[in-house]
Structures are given as C-alpha cells and as structure tokens.
N, C-alpha and C positions, 0 to 999 in steps of 0.2 A: 181795510187796506188789502190790496191784492198782492200777488207774488211779485209783480214787477215793481210796485212801490217799495216793498220790503227789500228787494235787491238794490234799488236806488239808494236807500238808506245805508245799506251795508257797503256799497261801493263808495259812497261819500265818506264813510268812516276810514276806509283804507287810503283814500286820497289825502285825508288829513294826516294820517299816520305817516304815509310816505313823504309828505312835504314838511314834516316836523324834524328838525335836526336834533341830534343828541345834545343835551345841555352840558355835557362834560367835554366832548371832543368835536362835536359838529358832524359826526358820522350819521349814517342812516339806520333806522330801526328795522329789525326783522321780526315778524310776528312769530311768537312761540306757541301761543294758544289763544283761543277766543271762546267765550261762553256767555250765557245770559244769567243774570242774577236778578231776583225779584225781592224787593224789600219795601215795606211801607206802601204796598200796592203800586210801586213804580218799577218798571222793568228797565234794566240797564244791560247794555252789551259791554262787557269788559274784555279788552284785548291786551294780553301781556306780551311785551316786546323786549328785545335786547339790542344793544348797539352792535353793529357789525365790526366796528373798530375796537372799542374799549370794553365791550361787554356790559356796560351800564344798563340797568333794567328800568323799564317804565311801563306802568299800566295806563291804558287809555280807557276812559269810561264815556259811553254815549247813551243817551236816552234811546229806548227801544220800543217805539209805539207799535211795532209789528207783533209784539207779544201782548195780547190783550187780556187774557185771564189765566193766571197761573197761581198756584198756592204760594203765598208770600215766603214760605220757608224753602222754596225750590231753587236750586241752582242747576244749570245744565252746562256741562263742559264739552266743548267741541274741539277735537284735536285733528 
C-alpha cells in the first residue's frame, strides 16, 4: 500500500465520522484525537470524538491496513 492509498483510507474514515449524527442530540462529531492500536495482529485506527452540541463522546474504530507490521503491544497516539 502506498501513501496515496493510506490517505484514501484515512479520508474515508473522516467522511464516515462527519456524516454520522450524534445518537443523543443529532449534532456533529468533532475529532479530539486519533491513533493506531494493534492487537491480535490487527491494526485499528481509533478516533475519539465529541458532539459539538451536547458533548457526548464516541470512539470510531476502523481497520488500518496501512499499518502492516507493528508489535502487538504498540499503541500510537496522534494529536
């Protein structure tokens, strides 16, 4: 997977987050942090968000094929 493919994956994740209404009030989610987590040899991109209206929190998890080989105990936090 090249850089352009990885960027398409990440862009599609933000499209999903931006089109998902808050389950409490219907507001929009704002990204607070994003990071990769590797467990059981599967990489996941976890994005923590909060609702702009009511403050409700939600974590979005996406498969991260752009991360091919990392130590399973590794977590990377991007802020």
